[in-house]
C-alpha positions in Angstrom: -13.2 15.9 -23.2 -11.2 12.9 -23.4 -7.7 13.8 -21.6 -4.7 11.7 -21.5 -1.8 12.4 -19.3 1.3 12.4 -20.7 3.5 14.0 -18.1 3.2 16.4 -15.3 3.1 19.3 -17.7 1.4 17.7 -20.9 -1.9 16.1 -21.8 -3.4 14.7 -25.0 -6.9 15.9 -25.8 -9.3 15.5 -28.6 -11.6 18.2 -30.0 -15.1 17.9 -28.6 -16.9 19.9 -31.1 -18.5 18.6 -34.4 -17.3 21.5 -36.5 -13.8 21.1 -35.2 -13.7 17.4 -36.2 -15.0 17.8 -39.5 -12.3 20.6 -40.5 -9.3 18.0 -40.9 -8.1 14.5 -40.7 -8.2 12.8 -37.5 -6.0 14.2 -35.1 -5.2 15.0 -31.2 -3.8 18.3 -29.6 -0.9 18.1 -27.0 -1.7 20.7 -24.3 0.5 22.4 -21.8 -1.2 24.3 -19.3 -4.3 25.0 -21.4 -2.4 26.1 -24.2 -2.1 24.1 -27.4 1.4 23.3 -28.3 1.5 20.5 -31.1 -1.2 18.8 -33.2 -0.5 15.0 -33.8 -2.4 13.1 -36.7 -3.7 10.0 -35.8 -3.7 7.9 -39.1 -0.9 7.5 -39.4 0.7 8.8 -36.0 2.8 11.8 -36.9 3.4 15.4 -35.7 2.1 18.3 -37.6 4.7 20.9 -38.7 5.3 23.8 -36.3 4.9 22.1 -32.8 6.3 23.5 -29.8 7.7 20.8 -27.9 11.3 19.6 -27.3 12.8 16.3 -28.3 12.1 14.5 -25.1 8.3 15.8 -25.0 7.8 15.1 -28.5 9.1 11.6 -28.0 6.6 10.8 -24.9 4.0 12.5 -26.9 4.2 10.3 -30.0 4.4 7.1 -27.7 1.5 8.2 -25.5 -0.8 9.1 -28.8 0.6 5.4 -30.4 -0.3 3.7 -27.1 -3.9 5.2 -27.4 -4.6 5.4 -30.9 -7.5 3.6 -31.0 -9.0 5.2 -28.1 -8.3 8.8 -29.3 -9.5 7.9 -33.0 -12.7 6.3 -31.7 -13.3 9.7 -29.7 -12.6 11.7 -32.6 -15.0 10.1 -34.8 -17.8 9.9 -32.2 -17.4 13.8 -31.8 -17.2 14.1 -35.3 -20.9 13.1 -35.9 -22.0 13.6 -32.3 -19.8 16.2 -30.4 -21.0 19.6 -29.2 -22.0 22.4 -31.4 
């Protein structure tokens, strides 16, 4: 699973199962200590409604996702067709 650190508490991850990737448009998840706290769409980069991040964390997360958007999108599309079941 691709994991990109945001800070000491947050990571950005991409679903690794094919079925998970086929259900929605390309996105990644922001994870805090193993719990998903936000979903960020990759095209365009935008946070989904109902996130659990404060303003500072949200800005950091969006900046990291934007900087790594192509890598995240490539991994998401690869997992959509070749990921685990």
